N, C-alpha and C positions, 0 to 999 in steps of 0.2 A: 566366508573365509577371511581371517584377519590378515591384513597386509602388513608384512614386516619390512622394515627398512634397515639397512646396514650403515653404521656410522663409518664414514671414510676417515682415513688418517688426517685429511685436510679439515674435516669437520671437528675432529678431536683437538686439532691445534687451535681452531677458532674458540672452542669451548674452553680450552685451557687458558687461552689469552683472556677470555672474559672473566674466568674465575680469578685469575691473577689480578685483573683490574679491579674486580669487586673486593678482593682481599686487600689490595692496596688502598682502596677507598675506605674500607672499614678501619684499617690500621691508621690511616690519616686522621679520620674523625675521632678514633679512640685517643690518639696522641693529642689532638686538639682539645678534646674534652678534658683530658688529664691536665693539660696546660691551663685550660679555662678554670678548672676546679682549683688548681694551685693559685691562680691569679685571684680568684674570688676569696680564697682563704687568706691570702696576703693582704688584700684590701679590706677585709672584714666587713664588707657590705652585707653579706648573707652568711649563714652557717655554711661550712665546707660541704661541697656536693660529693656524695658517695656514688661512685659509678657502679651501675648494675652489670652483672656478668652478661646479661642479655643485651643485644644491640638495641639502641634507641631508634625505633622505626622513624621517628620524626627527623632524625639526623641521617641515618644510613640510607634510607630509601627515598627515591625521588617522589615528590608529591605531584598531584595532577596539575597544579598551577604552574609547575616548572617543566611539564612535558607536553602541554597542549597550548595552542594559540589562545591568547587572551581576547578580550573584547576589542573590536576596532575602535580607533580613536574618535570615530564619528558617531559612536553609539549614543552618547549623551551630549547634547549640545550645551547643556548647562550641568556642570559637575555635581555629583551627589556623593554623600559619604559611603564608606564601605558598609555592606549589610551587616558586618560583624559589630558595628558600632550602634546597633539599634536601640540600646539603652540610653544613649546620649541624646535625649529628646526633651522638649518642653512638656510639662504636665500640669494638670489642673485638678481641683478637688471641689466637691460640693460645699465644703466648709468655707471656701474662699469665693464662691460665686455670689453675684449680686442679684440673684433671683432668676436670671436667665443667661444664656450663652452669648447674648449680644452686648451685655454690660458686665463683663467678667474679666478674669486675668489668667494668663498662662505663664507658668513659672520656669525660670531659667535653671538649667542643671549646673549650678556654679561649681559643684564638686567634680565635674568632668572638665572644667576649664583648664587650659594651659596658657600661661602668660596672662595678659591683661586685655585681650581683644576677644569679644564674644562674636562667634560667627553669626551672620545675619539670620540664618534659619533657627538659631537657638535664643535670640534676643527676646527677653520677656515681653509679653504683649498685654496691654490693658486698653480696653475700648469702652465707650459709653453708649454707643448705638450700633455696634458692629463695625466691621472693617469696610471703609468706603473705597470704591474704585474710581478714581478721578481720571478723566481723559485729559492728558496734558495739553492737547490742542485747545481745549475750552477752559483751561485754568487761567485765573486772573488773581493777582494780589493787589489789593487796594490799600494805600497808605494815606491817611487823612487825619482830620482833626486840627489841632493847634499847630499847623504848618503853614508857611507862606505859599508853598507850592505843593499841593496834594499830587499824588502819583498813582497811576494804574499801570501794572506791569504784566506782560505775558511771561511764561516760564523762560523762554529764550532771552527775553530782555533782562530778566532777573539774573541769569547766568552770565551776562556780559560784565557785571560788576567784578572787581578784583576779589578772588576767592582766597580763603584760608582753610587749612586742614589742621584739626586738633583732636587729641584723644581725651575723651571725658566719659565718665559713667553717668547713667540715669538710674535713679532709684525712686520707687514709689514711696511716698511718706508713710504708707501703712506697712512697709516691709518690717516683719517681726511683730507687727501690731497684735495679731491673734494671741501672742504669748504674754500679754500684759499681766495676766493673773497667774500664769504658770505654764509649763510646757504643754503645747497642744499637738505638736507634730514630732514624731521621732524620725525626722528627716530634715536635712539641711536645705533641700530644694524647696520644701513647703514652708520652712521657718524663715529662710532668708533669700528665696529665689525671685523676689520682686525687684531685681536689679540686674543690670548688664553694663558692659562697657564697649565702646566702639571708637573708631576713627571717623570723624565727621568732616564733611566738606561743604562750605557755603560762604556766605558773606556776613561780615560783622554789620549789625544794624547801624552802628554809628557811622560806618562808611557809606551805607546805603542812603542815609538821610542827611549826609554832610552838607549837601547843597539844596536841601528842601526848606531850610529856614525854620527850624524848630523854635517855637516861641518860648520865652522865658517862663511863662506861667504854666507850661506843660510839665506836670509832675508825675503823670501816670500814662501807661500804655495798655490799651485793651487788645489782646490777641484773641481772634475768633476763628474757629475751624469751619470747614464747609461740609462736614459729615452731617448726618441727620440730627445729631444732638446739638450741633452748632455750639460746641463747648467754648465758653469764653473765660479767660483768666486775665486779671489785672496785675501789671508788673510796674514797680517803681522805675522812674526814668533813670535813676542812678545806675541800676543794673543794666538797663538798655544801653546806656552810653559807656558801660564798662566792657563786658565781654559777651553780650547777647548776640546770637547768630540766627540767621535763617539758613537752614541746611537743606540740600537736595541730594546728598550722597552719603552713604554709610559703608565703611570698609571698602572703598574703591568702586562701588557700584551705586546705581540709583536706589533711593530709599525703597524698601519693600512696602506694599500697601498697608500692612499692619503697623508700620512705623511712620505713616503719614504721607506716603507718595502723593504728589510729587514734592511737597515742601512741608517742613515742620519748623517750629520754634525750638531753639536750643538755648538753655540758660545754664551754663556750666556750674555745677555744684548745688543747684537749687532743686527743690522737690519736683518729682516727675510730673505731677498733675498740672503744673504750670506750663509745661513744655508742649504747647498745643500742636496737635497733628492736623494734617490736611489744611494748613493755614491759609486763610483767604483774606483776612483783614487786620490791619493795625491802626488803631485810632488813639491819638494823643489827646489828653484832656487834663484839666485842672483837678478834677475830683475822680476818685476811683469808681470803676463800673463793677461793683461787687455783684456777682451772681449769687442766687440763693444758696447754691451748693457751697460756694466759698465761705459765706458767713455762717452758715448753719453746721456744715460738716467739718470743715478744716479749722476747728477751734478746739482748745483744750482747757477744761476747767481744772485749775490747780487746787491743791489742798487748802490754800488760803481763801478760796472762794472767788478769786480773780481768774478771768479767762485770758488765755494767750490766743489772740485772733489769727496771727500769721507767724509761722516760723521762718519760711523762705529757705535759707541755706540749710543743707543737711549737715548733721553733726559728725564729729570724728567717730569712726566705727571700725570694727574688724571682726573677723571670724576665721577659725581654723577649718579649712576645707578637706584636709587629709591628715589624720583620720576624721571620720564623721560617721553618722549612722549608716550611710550608704557605702562607705569605704572603711570597714573595720580592720582591725589587726589580727583577725582570727587565723590567718595563715602564717603568722610570724612565730619564730622560735626564740627562746631566750638567747641573748647574745647578738641577735640580728641588729644591724644598723639600719635605721629607717628615717626617711625625711619627713618631718612635720612641715606642712605647707599651709598657707592661708592668704587671705586678702585683707588689706586695710584701705580705707578711703576717708576723705573728708571734703565736704563742700565749702569749707572755710579756709582751705590752704593746701599745703603739701604735707604728706606723711613724713614725720621727722624720725621716729623710731617706733618699734613694736616690742613689747615684752610678752613672754608666755609664762604660764604657771602650770605646775604639775600637781599642786596640792590645793586647788580651789582658791588661790589668791593669798595664801600665807607667805609664799616666797615667789619672787619674779626674776626672770632672766631675760636680758635683752638679746634679740635674735637678729639675723641678717636680713636686710632688704635686698631683693634680687631683681635684676632687669631694670627697666625704666622707672624712675621716680619722678612723677609729673604732678603739677597742681590740679586739684579737682579731678583726680583720676584714680583708678584702682592702682594699688601698689602691692606687689607680691612679697611675702616674707617666708623665711625658711630656717629650719634648725635640724641638724642631724642628731638623732636620739638613739641610744643603745637600749633596745627593748629588754625589759627585765621581767615581763610577765606578771607585774603587780598592779593593783588597782590605782587609777589616776583620776584626778579631776583637772582636766586639761582645758585651758582657756587662753585667750590673747587679749592684750590691751594696747591700743594705739594712741599715739600722741602726734599732733600736727604742729606745723611751724608757727601757728598763731597762739600756741600755748594751751590748746584745749586737750584734755585727757579723757579718754573713754571712761564713763562712770561705771560703778557697780550697780546692781539692781536697786539696792537700798538708796544709794545716792541719787539715782534717777527718779525713783518714786517720791522722794522727799521734795522734788521740784515740781514734777508733773502729775503725781498721783498714780493710782492704779487703774483709773478709768480712761486714760489717754491711749488712743489707738495709734496715733501718729507720732513719728520721730522717736521711735524707741531705739536707742543706741547703746543700751547697757551691755555689759560683758556677757557673752554667751559661753556656757560651759558644757563640755562633753565629759560624761562619766565613761571611763575605759575600764572594763572589768578585767579580772585576772585571766579571762579567756580571750581578751581582745575585742569583745563586743562593745559597741559604742552607743551610748544613750544620751538623749537631750535632757538636761537637768537644770534646775535653778539653784544657785548657791547664794545664800543670804549671809551678809556679814553681821 
């Protein structure tokens, strides 16, 4: 037998009040949506929004995250990103591997970057013998060679020196190298993801050795790591006494193991392979200590037949990060106003200005720099564009304060040829189709 219940007048009053509240809530959100649509139309950022006769459930109804308790603040003792941001991750490909995963590279998702600081978990990673895990209690840094007073330091002793904090990018000299004959990746992450930028904390080497008595005949410094590859790189003393650093912190925390914990060498603006991780030894000498890899691998045979043995500073460079193959304009409508964004950088100074082209370099327009503009650092640029739904050849060109201008592909190959893998800084062009699809292309002048 079905049990029937009778609704009392009090129950009806409660239901009536609930319906009125729900109706009031709907009316409020309808009015807010109408106002929002009007505001959008007035600012012309997007096409005017047409309201549906049906209620938008995402606005009208409460969602589970607003009606239930969230995670306790003690759930994660080290913060992690939202699971909805799972695509914002480092990636690798067999085409960039060095034969195994111990001497390979993991690419930074620069198209997902906001600002000029790369989160530590997304910073690109390159190793020669896998990631070393160094016990800081047993760590030692030896500084010797052409010094009056050689020095051996523990990590704690190193950190007693006056520290400095600076923002700089690190870029592998092979960034963009696979594209030297033509486009290889329809992806900004794989084409230009061998770089990242961070805030670094450590000690300037010139301050560290100030009272050690550097001898006049000391012209070079060997930096050697304590991982199993014991990678060694030779640096001119002029750079050492300029802005070279020994760093132990990145973005406010201790270096991650893949970034050289507990200590790495930082050479602002110079190629990443010189910036030795897991640093254990600095030796000053009169002659350079060239490793076989340095002399054989990091040279470029020019069209004239002469070889460039060392580049050192990274050239002026830029790339548009939005749109790009991973972030197309396929959801835009004609008339929408959209922000074109990108990154510019130079190891030889500070970005002075950036131009963009919509027609493959026939015409150029100067755009705005936004946020911090710092030496030897990423600089973000921006331009508001009215989308027309027509094909484009979209590219950027950066100029730094030392007068260097980012070259075209033909200008670059005239100097270093088409066989050079390293230091490729020519203009990168995106083809934007009339459907908003973005492709990696080479434009020849």
